[in-house]
C-alpha positions as CSV (number, residue, x, y, z in Angstrom):
1,M,-1.9,37.9,-20.2
2,K,-4.0,34.8,-20.2
3,K,-3.4,32.3,-17.2
4,A,-2.0,28.8,-17.0
5,L,-2.0,26.2,-14.8
6,I,0.3,23.4,-15.1
7,I,-0.6,20.6,-12.8
8,G,2.8,18.6,-12.8
9,G,5.0,21.8,-13.4
10,T,7.9,21.3,-11.6
11,G,8.6,18.0,-13.6
12,T,10.3,17.5,-16.9
13,I,7.9,18.0,-18.6
14,G,5.9,20.7,-17.0
15,S,9.3,22.9,-16.7
16,A,9.4,22.8,-20.4
17,V,5.7,23.2,-21.3
18,A,6.1,26.7,-18.7
19,K,9.4,27.9,-20.6
20,A,7.3,27.3,-23.8
21,L,4.3,29.4,-22.9
22,S,5.6,31.8,-20.9
23,T,5.9,34.2,-23.4
24,T,1.8,34.1,-23.6
25,H,0.7,33.2,-20.3
26,E,1.3,34.0,-16.9
27,I,2.4,30.6,-15.7
28,L,0.7,29.1,-12.2
29,I,2.3,25.9,-11.1
30,A,0.7,23.1,-8.9
31,S,2.5,19.9,-7.7
32,R,2.4,18.0,-4.3
33,S,5.0,20.6,-2.8
34,S,4.8,24.0,-4.8
35,E,2.7,26.9,-4.4
36,Y,-0.1,25.6,-5.3
37,Q,-0.2,22.1,-3.8
38,V,-2.8,19.4,-5.0
39,D,-3.0,15.3,-5.3
40,L,-4.7,14.3,-8.0
41,A,-5.9,11.0,-6.2
42,S,-8.3,13.5,-4.4
43,P,-11.4,15.3,-6.1
44,T,-11.6,17.6,-2.8
45,S,-7.3,18.7,-3.4
46,I,-8.3,19.1,-6.7
47,K,-11.1,21.3,-5.9
48,A,-9.3,23.4,-3.4
49,L,-6.5,24.2,-6.0
50,F,-9.1,25.9,-8.2
51,D,-10.4,27.7,-5.6
52,K,-7.3,29.2,-4.9
53,V,-6.3,30.1,-8.3
54,G,-9.4,31.3,-9.2
55,T,-10.2,31.5,-13.5
56,V,-7.7,30.3,-15.8
57,D,-7.5,30.4,-19.9
58,A,-5.5,26.6,-19.9
59,V,-5.0,23.8,-17.7
60,I,-2.3,21.6,-18.4
61,I,-1.5,18.3,-16.9
62,S,1.8,16.7,-17.2
63,A,1.6,14.5,-14.1
64,G,-0.3,11.3,-12.8
65,A,1.1,8.3,-10.7
66,A,0.4,5.2,-12.3
67,H,1.8,1.2,-11.5
68,F,4.2,-0.7,-13.5
69,G,4.8,-4.1,-12.2
70,P,4.9,-7.2,-13.9
71,L,0.6,-8.5,-14.5
72,A,1.0,-12.0,-12.9
73,T,1.9,-10.2,-9.1
74,M,-0.4,-7.3,-9.8
75,T,-3.3,-7.0,-7.2
76,P,-6.6,-4.6,-7.4
77,E,-4.8,-2.1,-4.8
78,D,-1.8,-2.2,-7.3
79,N,-3.8,-0.5,-9.9
80,L,-5.9,1.3,-8.5
81,L,-2.8,3.9,-7.9
82,S,-3.1,4.2,-11.9
83,A,-6.9,4.1,-12.1
84,N,-7.2,6.9,-9.1
85,N,-4.6,9.0,-10.0
86,K,-3.0,9.1,-13.8
87,L,-6.8,8.5,-15.2
88,L,-9.6,9.5,-12.9
89,G,-7.1,12.4,-11.2
90,Q,-7.0,13.7,-15.0
91,V,-10.6,13.4,-15.6
92,N,-11.8,14.7,-12.5
93,T,-9.7,17.2,-13.3
94,V,-11.7,18.4,-16.0
95,L,-15.2,17.6,-14.3
96,I,-14.0,20.2,-11.7
97,G,-11.8,22.6,-13.6
98,K,-14.1,23.1,-16.3
99,D,-16.3,25.8,-14.1
100,Y,-13.2,27.7,-13.1
101,V,-11.7,27.8,-17.2
102,A,-12.6,30.9,-19.0
103,D,-14.2,30.4,-22.3
104,N,-12.7,29.5,-25.0
105,G,-10.0,28.0,-22.8
106,S,-8.5,24.6,-22.9
107,F,-7.6,20.9,-21.1
108,T,-4.3,19.5,-22.2
109,L,-3.9,15.9,-20.8
110,V,-1.5,13.4,-21.1
111,T,-1.2,10.3,-21.7
112,G,2.2,8.3,-22.8
113,I,3.2,5.5,-26.2
114,I,3.0,2.4,-24.0
115,M,-0.9,2.6,-24.9
116,D,0.3,1.8,-27.7
117,E,3.1,0.2,-28.1
118,P,3.3,-2.4,-24.9
119,I,6.2,-2.9,-22.6
120,K,7.0,-5.1,-19.9
121,D,5.3,-4.5,-16.5
122,G,3.2,-1.5,-18.1
123,A,-0.6,-3.1,-18.4
124,S,-1.7,-0.7,-15.7
125,A,-0.4,2.3,-16.9
126,A,-1.7,1.4,-20.5
127,M,-5.2,1.1,-19.3
128,A,-4.6,4.7,-17.4
129,N,-3.3,6.4,-20.9
130,A,-6.1,4.8,-23.2
131,G,-8.9,5.5,-20.4
132,V,-7.7,9.2,-20.7
133,K,-7.8,9.3,-24.3
134,A,-10.7,7.7,-25.1
135,F,-12.2,10.4,-22.1
136,A,-10.6,13.1,-23.5
137,K,-12.2,12.1,-27.7
138,S,-15.7,12.0,-26.4
139,A,-15.4,15.3,-23.7
140,A,-14.6,17.3,-26.1
141,T,-18.0,16.4,-28.1
142,E,-19.6,18.3,-24.8
143,M,-17.7,20.7,-23.5
144,P,-19.1,23.9,-22.2
145,R,-18.5,27.9,-23.4
146,G,-16.1,26.6,-26.4
147,I,-13.5,24.8,-24.2
148,R,-11.1,23.0,-26.1
149,I,-9.5,19.2,-24.7
150,N,-6.7,17.6,-26.0
151,T,-4.3,14.7,-24.9
152,V,-0.4,14.5,-25.8
153,S,1.2,10.8,-25.8
154,P,5.2,11.5,-25.7
155,T,7.6,8.4,-26.0
156,V,10.1,8.1,-23.6
157,L,12.6,11.4,-22.9
158,D,15.9,11.7,-23.4
159,E,16.4,13.7,-20.2
160,S,14.7,10.1,-18.7
161,W,16.1,7.5,-21.1
162,S,19.0,6.6,-18.4
163,I,16.2,5.9,-16.5
164,Y,13.7,3.7,-18.4
165,K,15.8,2.2,-21.1
166,D,15.4,-1.1,-19.9
167,Y,12.0,-0.7,-20.1
168,F,11.6,1.1,-23.8
169,V,14.3,-1.2,-25.6
170,G,14.3,-0.1,-28.9
171,F,12.5,3.1,-29.1
172,E,13.3,6.4,-30.3
173,T,13.6,9.2,-27.7
174,V,12.2,12.7,-27.6
175,S,13.4,16.0,-26.0
176,S,11.0,17.7,-23.3
177,N,11.5,20.6,-25.7
178,K,9.3,18.3,-28.6
179,V,7.3,17.1,-26.0
180,A,6.4,21.3,-25.1
181,N,5.3,22.2,-28.4
182,A,2.5,19.8,-28.5
183,F,1.0,20.7,-25.1
184,V,1.5,24.4,-27.0
185,K,-0.3,23.3,-30.2
186,S,-3.0,21.9,-27.7
187,V,-3.0,25.3,-25.7
188,N,-3.1,27.9,-28.6
189,G,-4.4,26.3,-31.4
190,V,-7.7,25.4,-32.6
191,Q,-8.1,21.4,-32.2
192,T,-10.0,19.7,-29.9
193,G,-10.7,16.1,-29.0
194,Q,-7.4,15.3,-30.7
195,S,-4.5,13.2,-29.4
196,F,-1.1,14.6,-30.2
197,T,1.6,12.1,-30.8
198,V,5.0,12.4,-29.9
199,Y,6.7,9.4,-30.8
200,Q,10.0,10.6,-33.0
């Protein structure tokens, strides 16, 4: 059976993706606190993760910390949280992980609706999301050995609405299961360099 490494697999989206892929893949869950521990802000930690799991067929990221706060008070240090985690954490996972992904395997990264539809206090996170999307689109043209790379851009989840509703006024929500289907499309499909939006 093929192996899928899900970074952020203990979260709402990651758990749904793990369930959706469990019939076609052996699932390996990585997070800050799971059996396979990783800190996306640390290239050393990412390398140690791949050394531990070995060759996999799919790498999925459904995590990545980002800064939310008013632009008026945002500092360069605040913005580094988004840059080092949500953006460079995912980019570095591809740069390091490409040598551990099997021929014709895949990477699926995560972005989000706020890169297309701004929200209050979301400039830093939007920057990171857009950077991930642009990186994947360009990297798809150079990935070795038939490896594909896509991104998934969800809106706010049904399950998270009570927490984030003040930020996403008027937005439609989607279920984590629907978002998981986009990850399944990326892993089991044929497309590369694509951004799969799940906004309704």
